C-alpha positions as CSV (number, residue, x, y, z in Angstrom):
1,X,14.8,-25.0,6.0
2,X,15.1,-28.1,8.2
3,X,13.3,-26.4,11.0
4,X,10.6,-25.2,8.7
5,X,10.2,-28.6,7.2
6,X,10.0,-30.1,10.6
7,X,7.3,-27.7,11.7
8,X,5.4,-28.3,8.5
9,X,5.7,-32.1,9.0
10,X,4.6,-31.8,12.6
11,X,1.6,-29.7,11.6
12,X,0.6,-32.2,8.9
13,X,0.9,-35.1,11.4
14,X,-1.2,-33.2,13.9
15,X,-3.8,-32.3,11.4
16,X,-4.0,-35.9,10.1
17,X,-4.3,-37.2,13.7
18,X,-7.1,-34.7,14.3
19,X,-9.0,-35.7,11.2
20,X,-8.6,-39.3,12.1
21,X,-9.8,-38.6,15.6
22,X,-12.8,-36.8,14.2
23,X,-13.6,-39.6,11.7
24,X,-13.1,-42.2,14.4
25,X,-15.9,-40.8,16.4
26,X,-18.2,-40.6,13.4
27,X,-19.6,-44.1,13.5
28,X,-23.1,-45.3,14.7
29,X,-24.1,-48.4,16.5
30,X,-27.6,-49.9,16.1
31,X,-29.7,-51.3,18.9
32,X,-31.3,-53.7,18.2
33,X,-29.5,-54.9,15.1
34,X,-32.6,-56.5,13.7
35,X,-36.0,-55.0,13.4
36,X,-39.3,-55.1,11.6
37,X,-40.9,-52.1,9.8
38,X,-42.6,-49.9,12.4
39,X,-40.3,-51.1,15.2
40,X,-38.2,-48.7,17.3
41,X,-34.5,-48.6,16.6
42,X,-31.8,-46.5,18.4
43,X,-28.4,-45.4,17.0
44,X,-25.6,-44.1,19.2
45,X,-22.4,-42.4,18.4
46,X,-19.2,-44.4,18.9
47,X,-18.0,-43.9,22.4
48,X,-21.5,-43.3,23.8
49,X,-22.4,-45.7,26.7
50,X,-24.9,-48.4,25.7
51,X,-27.2,-47.2,28.5
52,X,-27.1,-43.5,27.4
53,X,-30.4,-41.7,26.8
54,X,-31.4,-38.3,25.5
55,X,-31.9,-37.2,29.2
56,X,-28.2,-37.8,29.9
57,X,-26.9,-35.3,27.3
58,X,-24.7,-32.5,28.6
59,X,-25.1,-29.0,27.2
60,X,-24.0,-27.3,25.1
61,X,-25.0,-29.4,22.2
62,X,-23.0,-29.5,18.9
63,X,-24.5,-29.0,15.5
64,X,-26.7,-31.9,14.5
65,X,-25.8,-34.4,11.9
66,X,-28.5,-35.8,9.6
67,X,-28.8,-39.6,9.6
68,X,-29.9,-41.9,6.8
69,X,-30.2,-45.6,6.1
70,X,-29.0,-47.1,2.9
71,X,-28.9,-50.7,1.7
72,X,-25.6,-52.4,2.4
73,X,-25.5,-53.8,-1.2
74,X,-25.5,-50.3,-2.8
75,X,-23.8,-48.3,0.0
76,X,-20.5,-48.1,-1.8
77,X,-22.1,-46.4,-4.8
78,X,-23.8,-43.6,-2.9
79,X,-22.0,-40.3,-3.3
80,X,-24.4,-37.6,-2.2
81,X,-27.1,-37.0,0.3
82,X,-29.6,-36.4,-2.5
83,X,-29.4,-40.0,-3.7
84,X,-32.9,-41.4,-3.8
85,X,-31.7,-44.7,-2.3
86,X,-31.2,-43.0,1.1
87,X,-33.9,-43.0,3.7
88,X,-33.8,-40.1,6.2
89,X,-34.5,-41.2,9.8
90,X,-33.6,-38.1,11.9
91,X,-31.0,-35.7,13.3
92,X,-28.5,-36.5,16.0
93,X,-26.9,-33.6,18.0
94,X,-23.8,-34.7,20.0
95,X,-23.5,-33.3,23.4
96,X,-20.5,-31.5,25.0
97,X,-18.8,-34.9,25.5
98,X,-19.4,-36.1,22.0
99,X,-22.1,-38.5,23.1
100,X,-25.4,-38.8,21.3
101,X,-28.3,-41.1,20.6
102,X,-31.2,-41.1,18.0
103,X,-34.3,-43.2,18.4
104,X,-36.6,-43.6,15.4
105,X,-39.4,-45.7,14.1
106,X,-38.2,-47.9,11.3
107,X,-39.9,-46.7,8.0
108,X,-41.2,-49.2,5.4
109,X,-38.1,-50.6,3.8
110,X,-37.4,-53.7,1.7
111,X,-36.1,-56.7,3.7
112,X,-32.3,-56.7,3.8
113,X,-29.3,-55.2,5.6
114,X,-28.7,-51.5,6.0
115,X,-25.9,-49.2,7.1
116,X,-25.9,-45.6,8.3
117,X,-24.9,-42.5,6.3
118,X,-24.6,-39.0,7.6
119,X,-24.5,-35.5,6.4
120,X,-22.2,-33.5,8.7
121,X,-21.6,-29.9,7.7
122,X,-19.3,-29.5,10.7
123,X,-17.0,-32.2,9.5
124,X,-15.9,-30.2,6.4
125,X,-13.1,-28.4,8.2
126,X,-11.4,-31.7,9.2
127,X,-12.2,-33.8,6.1
128,X,-11.0,-31.8,3.1
129,X,-14.4,-30.3,2.6
130,X,-16.4,-33.5,2.7
131,X,-19.7,-33.3,4.5
132,X,-21.4,-36.6,3.4
133,X,-20.3,-40.0,4.6
134,X,-21.5,-43.5,4.2
135,X,-20.2,-45.2,7.3
136,X,-18.2,-48.0,5.8
137,X,-17.7,-51.3,7.6
138,X,-14.3,-52.7,8.4
139,X,-13.9,-56.5,8.6
140,X,-11.5,-56.0,11.5
141,X,-13.7,-53.6,13.5
142,X,-15.0,-55.1,16.7
143,X,-18.1,-53.0,16.2
144,X,-18.9,-54.4,12.8
145,X,-21.9,-56.5,14.0
146,X,-23.4,-53.4,15.6
147,X,-23.1,-51.2,12.5
148,X,-25.4,-53.2,10.3
149,X,-29.2,-53.3,10.7
150,X,-31.2,-56.2,9.4
151,X,-34.7,-55.2,8.3
152,X,-37.7,-57.4,7.8
153,X,-40.7,-56.1,5.8
154,X,-43.8,-57.8,7.1
155,X,-46.3,-59.4,4.7
156,X,-48.4,-56.4,3.6
157,X,-51.5,-58.5,3.1
158,X,-51.4,-59.5,6.8
159,X,-50.1,-56.3,8.4
160,X,-49.8,-53.2,6.3
161,X,-46.6,-51.3,7.0
162,X,-47.1,-47.6,7.7
163,X,-44.9,-44.5,7.9
164,X,-45.5,-42.9,11.3
165,X,-44.5,-39.3,12.0
166,X,-40.8,-38.7,12.3
167,X,-41.0,-34.9,12.7
168,X,-43.2,-32.7,14.9
169,X,-42.7,-29.1,14.0
170,X,-44.9,-26.8,16.0
171,X,-46.7,-29.8,17.4
172,X,-47.9,-31.0,14.0
173,X,-47.3,-34.7,13.1
174,X,-45.3,-34.8,9.9
175,X,-43.3,-37.4,7.9
176,X,-40.5,-36.3,5.7
177,X,-36.8,-36.3,4.9
178,X,-35.9,-33.0,6.4
179,X,-36.2,-31.2,3.1
180,X,-39.8,-32.1,2.2
181,X,-42.5,-33.3,4.5
182,X,-46.2,-34.0,4.6
183,X,-48.9,-34.2,7.3
184,X,-49.7,-37.7,8.6
185,X,-51.8,-39.1,11.4
186,X,-50.2,-40.2,14.6
187,X,-50.8,-43.9,13.7
188,X,-49.4,-43.4,10.2
189,X,-52.8,-43.9,8.6
190,X,-53.9,-42.0,5.5
191,X,-57.5,-40.9,5.0
192,X,-58.7,-41.4,1.4
193,X,-62.0,-41.1,-0.6
194,X,-63.2,-44.0,-2.6
195,X,-64.4,-43.0,-6.1
196,X,-67.3,-44.7,-8.0
197,X,-64.8,-46.7,-10.1
198,X,-63.3,-48.1,-6.9
199,X,-60.1,-46.1,-7.0
200,X,-58.9,-44.2,-3.9
201,X,-58.3,-40.5,-3.9
202,X,-56.4,-38.3,-1.5
203,X,-54.7,-34.9,-1.5
204,X,-51.4,-34.5,0.2
205,X,-49.9,-31.1,1.2
206,X,-46.1,-31.1,0.8
207,X,-44.1,-28.6,2.9
208,X,-40.6,-27.8,1.6
209,X,-37.9,-26.6,3.9
210,X,-36.7,-23.1,3.3
211,X,-34.1,-22.9,0.6
212,X,-35.2,-26.3,-0.9
213,X,-34.8,-26.4,-4.7
214,X,-35.3,-29.3,-7.0
215,X,-38.0,-31.4,-8.8
216,X,-40.8,-33.1,-6.9
217,X,-41.4,-36.6,-8.1
218,X,-44.3,-38.5,-6.6
219,X,-44.8,-42.3,-7.1
220,X,-46.7,-45.0,-5.2
221,X,-47.6,-48.6,-5.3
222,X,-50.0,-50.9,-3.5
223,X,-48.3,-53.3,-1.2
224,X,-51.0,-55.7,-0.2
225,X,-52.3,-56.8,-3.6
226,X,-51.6,-56.3,-7.3
227,X,-52.7,-52.9,-8.7
228,X,-52.0,-50.5,-11.4
229,X,-49.5,-47.7,-10.7
230,X,-50.7,-44.7,-8.7
231,X,-51.6,-41.7,-10.8
232,X,-50.7,-38.1,-9.9
233,X,-53.6,-35.9,-11.1
234,X,-51.8,-32.6,-10.6
235,X,-49.3,-30.7,-8.5
236,X,-50.0,-27.1,-7.4
237,X,-47.7,-24.7,-5.6
238,X,-49.5,-22.9,-2.7
239,X,-52.5,-23.5,-0.5
240,X,-55.3,-23.4,-3.0
241,X,-56.3,-25.5,-6.0
242,X,-54.9,-22.9,-8.3
243,X,-51.5,-23.1,-6.7
244,X,-51.8,-19.6,-5.3
245,X,-51.9,-18.4,-1.8
């Protein structure tokens, strides 16, 4: 019985150490740590050299993790990757050595401080089934200052913030969160038609990822001047006005 208990204890300690090791590598460092909407930001996995680039990756690559930004003030209350307060910024695939970097264009976000969150299906085996993590900050961590991104939203009346493509499936320029995306121009602009009453009209095609299920909610607001809320005239499923095709 003692030997069995010792073996079980050793296995538990080993498993705990392995989980801790897996969790320890799952933190992301920002560079730079302050940016304006539209600027380029890089995030690298802990342990990845500061000068590391995508060209330095060593195959084979591991399963990618999906990376999000979330306001530091609400991060502790986020429990799922479907939380609307998350902003998807891209996928990061660690290489054979566990190194990885993701560079993205900062989407329009309210001014404030943000931390990273990840959806990591491959982590479930070592984290009691958990796959979603908000990367918490430790006051004692020497990397704390590199794990927070300070975002500044420019004055929209002077320089309108735009959402540039963050996905290029099949060569198309798309913007989305990995589950739902829409076609956008390279410069992030949106072509619209001005109606007789002065309102602007446009038609967006939304492309869901295979297996996506849920309710599509569309909302919008004008950033550079006071305006009434955006109105959604209709939503159709398919490629024609009837929703078929």
